[in-house]
C-alpha positions as CSV (number, residue, x, y, z in Angstrom):
1,M,-0.1,0.0,-0.1
2,S,1.3,3.4,-0.8
3,Q,1.8,6.1,1.9
4,A,-0.9,8.2,0.3
5,A,-3.3,5.3,0.3
6,F,-2.6,4.3,3.8
7,A,-3.1,7.9,4.9
8,E,-6.5,8.0,3.3
9,K,-7.4,4.6,5.1
10,V,-6.6,6.0,8.5
11,G,-8.2,9.4,8.0
12,L,-5.0,11.5,7.5
13,T,-4.0,13.8,4.7
14,P,-0.9,12.6,3.0
15,D,0.8,16.0,4.0
16,K,0.0,15.2,7.7
17,L,1.1,11.7,7.7
18,S,4.4,12.5,6.0
19,K,5.2,15.2,8.6
20,S,4.4,12.9,11.5
21,L,6.7,10.2,10.1
22,S,9.5,12.7,9.7
23,G,9.1,14.0,13.1
24,V,7.9,17.5,12.3
25,R,4.3,16.7,13.5
26,R,3.2,14.8,16.6
27,F,0.8,12.0,16.0
28,T,-2.3,12.4,18.1
29,S,-3.8,9.7,20.2
30,L,-6.7,9.3,17.8
31,D,-4.0,9.0,14.8
32,L,-2.2,6.3,16.7
33,A,-5.5,4.3,17.6
34,L,-6.6,4.5,13.8
35,I,-3.1,3.3,12.6
36,A,-3.1,0.5,15.1
37,E,-6.6,-0.5,14.2
38,S,-5.7,-0.5,10.4
39,G,-2.6,-2.6,11.0
40,G,-4.3,-5.1,13.4
41,R,-2.1,-4.3,16.2
42,T,-2.4,-2.4,19.6
43,V,-1.1,1.3,20.3
44,D,1.1,-0.1,22.9
45,W,2.7,-2.3,20.2
46,L,3.1,0.9,18.0
47,L,4.8,2.7,20.7
48,T,7.1,0.1,22.3
49,G,7.0,-3.1,20.3
50,R,5.6,-4.7,23.5
51,A,3.3,-7.7,23.1
52,P,-0.1,-7.3,25.0
53,L,0.0,-8.2,28.7
54,R,-0.8,-11.9,29.2
55,P,-1.7,-13.5,32.6
56,S,0.5,-15.9,34.3
57,F,-1.4,-18.3,36.6
58,A,-0.9,-18.6,40.2
59,A,1.0,-21.5,41.3
60,R,-1.8,-22.8,43.4
61,T,-4.2,-22.5,40.6
62,T,-5.3,-25.8,38.6
63,V,-7.0,-24.8,35.3
64,G,-6.6,-28.1,33.6
65,S,-5.7,-28.7,29.8
66,T,-3.9,-26.0,27.7
67,P,-7.2,-25.2,25.6
68,R,-9.0,-24.3,28.9
69,R,-6.1,-22.1,30.1
70,D,-6.1,-20.4,26.8
71,R,-9.9,-19.8,27.3
72,V,-9.3,-18.3,30.9
73,S,-6.4,-16.2,29.4
74,D,-8.6,-14.8,26.6
75,V,-11.4,-13.8,29.1
76,A,-8.9,-12.0,31.2
77,D,-7.3,-10.3,28.1
78,R,-10.5,-8.7,27.1
79,F,-10.2,-6.6,30.2
80,T,-6.7,-6.1,30.5
81,A,-6.6,-4.5,27.1
82,A,-8.8,-1.9,28.3
83,Y,-6.6,-1.0,31.0
84,E,-3.6,-0.9,28.6
85,V,-5.5,1.7,26.4
86,L,-6.6,3.8,29.4
87,E,-2.9,3.7,30.7
88,L,-1.5,4.8,27.2
89,L,-4.0,7.7,27.0
90,G,-3.0,8.9,30.3
91,R,-6.2,7.9,32.1
92,P,-5.5,4.8,34.3
93,P,-8.3,4.0,36.9
94,R,-8.0,5.5,40.2
95,L,-6.5,3.1,42.8
96,P,-7.2,4.1,46.4
97,P,-5.5,2.7,49.4
98,M,-6.7,-0.5,50.7
99,P,-6.4,-2.3,54.1
100,Y,-3.4,-4.6,54.6
101,V,-2.8,-7.8,56.1
102,R,-1.6,-7.2,59.8
103,S,1.9,-8.4,60.2
104,D,1.5,-9.0,63.8
105,L,-1.0,-11.9,63.1
106,R,0.7,-15.0,62.1
107,R,-2.3,-17.4,61.8
108,Y,-4.1,-17.0,58.3
109,V,-7.3,-17.3,60.0
110,D,-6.7,-14.5,62.2
111,Q,-5.6,-12.5,59.3
112,G,-8.6,-13.1,57.2
113,K,-11.0,-12.1,60.3
114,R,-9.2,-8.8,60.8
115,L,-8.9,-7.9,57.2
116,A,-12.5,-8.4,56.9
117,E,-13.1,-6.1,59.9
118,D,-11.1,-3.4,58.3
119,A,-13.0,-4.0,55.0
120,V,-16.5,-3.6,56.7
121,G,-15.2,-0.4,58.4
122,V,-14.3,1.2,55.0
123,L,-17.5,-0.1,53.2
124,T,-19.8,1.4,55.9
125,A,-17.8,4.3,56.8
126,V,-20.4,6.8,55.7
127,D,-22.9,8.1,58.2
128,D,-26.2,6.1,58.2
129,S,-24.7,3.8,55.8
130,P,-26.2,0.1,56.1
131,T,-24.3,-2.9,57.0
132,V,-22.7,-5.2,54.4
133,A,-25.5,-7.6,54.8
134,D,-28.0,-5.0,53.8
135,L,-26.2,-4.1,50.5
136,E,-27.7,-5.9,47.5
137,T,-24.9,-7.6,45.5
138,D,-25.0,-5.0,42.7
139,V,-24.6,-2.2,45.4
140,L,-21.9,-4.1,47.1
141,I,-20.0,-4.2,43.8
142,T,-20.4,-0.4,43.3
143,A,-19.0,0.2,46.9
144,C,-16.0,-2.2,46.2
145,T,-15.1,-0.2,43.1
146,Q,-15.7,3.2,44.9
147,K,-13.8,2.2,47.9
148,F,-11.0,-0.1,47.0
149,G,-10.7,0.6,43.2
150,V,-11.8,-3.0,42.3
151,D,-13.5,-3.3,38.9
152,V,-16.0,-6.2,39.0
153,A,-17.7,-7.9,36.0
154,V,-20.2,-10.5,35.7
155,T,-19.5,-12.4,32.6
156,R,-19.2,-15.7,30.9
157,L,-16.4,-17.8,32.3
158,P,-15.1,-21.2,31.0
159,D,-17.1,-24.3,32.4
160,G,-16.1,-25.0,35.9
161,V,-14.8,-21.6,36.8
162,D,-16.6,-19.5,39.4
163,G,-14.3,-16.5,39.4
164,L,-11.1,-14.9,38.3
165,T,-9.0,-12.5,40.2
166,W,-5.9,-10.5,38.9
167,Q,-4.2,-7.3,40.3
168,T,-1.1,-5.3,39.1
169,D,0.3,-1.8,39.9
170,A,-2.4,-0.5,37.2
171,F,-5.7,-2.3,38.0
172,R,-7.6,-4.6,40.4
173,L,-10.0,-6.8,38.6
174,I,-12.6,-9.5,39.7
175,L,-14.6,-11.6,37.3
176,V,-17.4,-13.7,38.3
177,G,-19.8,-15.8,36.2
178,P,-23.5,-15.6,35.8
179,T,-25.4,-18.2,37.8
180,E,-28.8,-19.3,39.0
181,T,-27.1,-19.8,42.4
182,W,-26.9,-16.2,43.4
183,T,-25.7,-16.9,47.0
184,R,-22.7,-18.7,45.6
185,Q,-21.9,-15.8,43.3
186,R,-22.1,-13.4,46.2
187,F,-19.7,-15.5,48.3
188,T,-17.4,-15.7,45.3
189,L,-17.3,-12.0,45.0
190,A,-16.3,-11.6,48.7
191,H,-13.8,-14.6,48.4
192,E,-12.0,-12.8,45.6
193,L,-12.1,-9.4,47.4
194,G,-10.2,-11.1,50.0
195,H,-7.5,-12.3,47.6
196,I,-7.3,-8.6,46.3
197,L,-7.0,-7.0,49.7
198,A,-4.5,-9.5,50.9
199,R,-2.4,-8.9,47.7
200,D,-2.8,-12.6,46.6
201,A,-3.6,-12.0,43.1
202,Q,-0.5,-10.7,41.5
203,E,-0.7,-13.7,39.2
204,L,-4.1,-14.7,37.8
205,V,-6.0,-16.7,40.3
206,V,-8.8,-19.0,39.1
207,E,-11.4,-20.3,41.4
208,S,-13.2,-23.5,40.6
209,H,-16.2,-24.6,42.6
210,L,-15.4,-22.9,45.8
211,A,-15.7,-25.3,48.8
212,P,-15.3,-23.4,52.1
213,G,-13.5,-25.4,54.8
214,R,-11.9,-27.9,52.1
215,Q,-8.9,-25.8,50.9
216,K,-5.4,-26.7,51.8
217,D,-3.8,-23.6,50.7
218,L,-3.6,-21.1,53.3
219,T,-4.2,-18.0,51.2
220,E,-7.5,-19.8,50.1
221,V,-8.3,-20.4,53.8
222,R,-7.9,-16.8,54.5
223,A,-10.1,-15.6,51.6
224,N,-12.8,-18.0,52.8
225,V,-12.6,-16.7,56.3
226,F,-12.5,-13.1,55.1
227,A,-15.7,-13.8,52.9
228,A,-17.7,-15.4,55.8
229,S,-16.6,-12.4,58.2
230,L,-17.4,-9.8,55.6
231,L,-20.9,-11.3,54.8
232,M,-21.6,-12.5,58.3
233,P,-19.6,-10.2,60.9
234,A,-19.6,-11.9,64.2
235,P,-21.2,-9.1,66.3
236,E,-23.9,-8.7,63.8
237,V,-24.7,-12.4,63.6
238,R,-24.9,-12.6,67.3
239,D,-27.0,-9.6,67.6
240,R,-29.6,-10.7,64.9
241,F,-29.6,-14.3,66.5
242,R,-30.7,-12.8,69.9
243,Q,-33.6,-10.8,68.1
244,V,-35.0,-13.8,66.6
245,A,-34.3,-16.6,69.0
246,D,-36.9,-17.8,71.5
247,R,-36.3,-17.2,75.1
248,H,-34.3,-20.6,75.4
249,G,-31.9,-19.4,72.4
250,R,-33.3,-21.6,69.9
251,L,-34.2,-21.0,66.4
252,T,-37.6,-21.7,64.7
253,D,-37.5,-22.6,61.1
254,D,-39.1,-19.3,60.3
255,A,-36.3,-17.3,62.5
256,F,-33.6,-19.4,60.7
257,S,-35.1,-18.3,57.3
258,A,-35.3,-14.7,58.4
259,L,-31.6,-14.8,59.1
260,V,-30.7,-16.5,55.8
261,V,-32.7,-13.7,53.9
262,G,-31.1,-10.8,56.2
263,F,-27.7,-12.0,55.5
264,K,-28.1,-12.8,51.8
265,V,-26.2,-16.1,52.2
266,S,-27.1,-19.7,51.6
267,P,-28.5,-21.9,54.3
268,S,-25.3,-23.9,54.5
269,A,-23.1,-20.9,54.8
270,L,-25.1,-19.3,57.5
271,T,-25.4,-22.9,59.4
272,A,-21.6,-23.1,59.4
273,R,-21.2,-19.5,60.7
274,L,-23.8,-20.2,63.4
275,S,-21.9,-23.3,64.4
276,Q,-18.5,-21.7,64.4
277,L,-19.9,-19.0,66.8
278,R,-21.5,-21.7,68.9
279,L,-25.0,-20.5,68.6
280,I,-26.5,-23.7,67.5
281,D,-25.9,-27.4,68.4
282,T,-24.9,-30.2,66.0
283,K,-28.4,-31.4,65.7
284,S,-29.7,-28.1,64.7
285,A,-26.9,-27.6,62.2
286,L,-27.6,-31.0,60.5
287,R,-31.2,-29.8,60.1
288,Y,-30.8,-26.4,58.7
289,R,-28.0,-27.6,56.3
290,G,-30.7,-29.4,54.4
291,F,-32.7,-26.1,53.8
292,T,-32.5,-24.2,50.5
293,T,-32.2,-20.6,49.7
294,E,-35.5,-20.6,47.9
295,I,-37.5,-22.4,50.8
296,C,-36.0,-19.8,53.4
297,H,-37.2,-16.9,51.3
298,L,-40.8,-18.7,50.8
299,L,-41.1,-19.2,54.6
300,A,-39.8,-15.6,55.3
301,G,-42.3,-14.2,52.8
302,F,-39.7,-12.8,50.6
303,T,-40.1,-14.7,47.3
304,D,-39.8,-11.6,45.4
305,A,-36.6,-10.7,46.8
306,F,-35.3,-14.2,45.9
307,Q,-36.5,-13.8,42.2
308,R,-34.8,-10.4,42.0
309,Q,-31.5,-11.6,43.2
310,L,-31.7,-14.7,40.9
311,A,-32.5,-12.4,37.7
312,W,-29.7,-10.2,38.6
313,A,-27.1,-12.9,39.2
314,A,-28.0,-14.5,35.9
315,A,-27.4,-11.4,33.9
316,E,-23.9,-10.1,32.5
317,R,-22.6,-7.0,33.9
318,F,-19.6,-4.9,32.8
319,P,-17.5,-2.8,35.1
320,V,-19.2,0.7,34.9
321,R,-16.1,2.5,35.4
322,L,-14.0,1.0,32.7
323,V,-17.0,1.3,30.0
324,A,-17.5,5.0,31.1
325,A,-13.6,5.8,30.8
326,L,-13.4,4.1,27.3
327,Y,-16.4,6.0,25.9
328,K,-15.3,9.3,27.4
329,C,-11.9,8.7,25.4
330,Y,-13.9,7.9,22.3
331,A,-16.2,11.0,22.8
332,E,-13.2,13.3,23.2
333,G,-11.6,11.9,20.0
334,E,-8.7,10.3,21.9
335,T,-9.4,6.7,20.4
336,T,-11.8,4.6,18.3
337,L,-14.6,2.6,19.4
338,R,-12.6,-0.6,19.0
339,P,-11.3,-0.7,22.6
340,L,-14.9,-0.4,24.0
341,A,-16.2,-2.9,21.5
342,A,-13.7,-5.4,22.4
343,L,-14.5,-5.0,26.2
344,L,-18.2,-5.6,25.4
345,G,-17.6,-8.3,22.9
346,M,-19.5,-6.5,20.2
347,D,-18.9,-5.7,16.6
348,V,-17.6,-2.3,16.1
349,D,-20.1,-1.2,13.5
350,Q,-23.0,-2.6,15.6
351,L,-21.7,-0.5,18.6
352,H,-21.4,2.6,16.4
353,D,-25.1,2.1,15.3
354,L,-26.2,1.9,19.0
355,L,-24.3,4.9,20.1
356,D,-25.0,7.0,16.9
357,P,-28.1,5.7,15.2
358,A,-28.6,7.1,11.7
359,E,-31.5,9.5,11.3
360,P,-34.6,7.8,9.6
361,D,-35.5,9.2,6.4
362,A,-38.4,11.6,6.5
363,P,-41.5,10.0,5.0
364,E,-43.1,11.6,2.1
365,L,-46.4,13.0,2.4
366,A,-49.1,11.5,0.2
367,G,-50.7,14.7,-0.7
368,S,-49.9,18.6,-0.6
369,D,-53.1,19.5,1.2
370,V,-51.7,18.6,4.6
371,E,-50.9,21.6,6.5
372,E,-48.0,21.8,9.0
373,G,-49.1,20.9,12.4
374,D,-51.5,18.3,11.1
375,L,-51.3,14.8,12.9
376,I,-50.3,12.0,10.6
377,F,-51.2,8.6,11.7
378,Q,-49.0,5.7,10.5
379,P,-49.4,2.1,11.3
């Protein structure tokens, strides 16, 4: 392709392209984005020759075969590519300070508990703010983004993967899969947040079917303890238990169901927490472990809340902050729509039509006797 033809393809005049190549004129961000798009490369590659950031997997992670590892990497790449674009444009996401694992605590269980206490303090620091248990999952996600700079997406993941977590000096990312088991999704979100706050996710962490209490890796134990303590803080569990228990300190089925609805967790998770805090005996634990989340909402009269959570957990959700930042760059002429389309998994032309729909052709009037202002009814 001649230089003139290439200039036309990327929307530059031959004179501007010639001056830019000779160093007389600077390439704008939009110029670079258009050139990269035309050449099938990234802006980062144009400027540095560096290949796109690819995740390495945490040593404790088992993701099976090479094709499955590639599918996991491809999912992560969709989001990390967006961070690379924003970094190159000088608009990296804000990363506020986070709580740290207390160095004076040697047991991972104690670290998880204390880290959760610190996180609860940050998430509920605003006056009149609800407890974490009172936050719907979508509100909890928004709070994690605002308070900790963690971008969360609900997106399709490879089979058998509940969540992905990855953090670098430039971003903090959590991906969870859409599911009909919304309590599992909520626990996975809290578990992954535990990895982020503990700085466990410098390499990509892949979670396959979380099973609290069965992990051997101590960082997984800490993340599970963190999740349970974040969603069901001990003081709050004890307080609510006293409110619904009978005068003998026992729970009825309705009272247990009310606690499940209130904490937005599964009956098995709540049973484990009540047992851990020695609020119920072994016989009661065996009984309540057989309940389902749906039955608990039915007994408590909150089937509408169950259906709402179910619908939300099954829908995809993209990180609002990333989408807004990429669109702003496009609207201000700093990049094309391609980075945003790649993040959303959409065709560029389709996204362009959604954002800038073509004006419909004005219908021709059948006769000339229609005066301006007359109503015209069309099927």
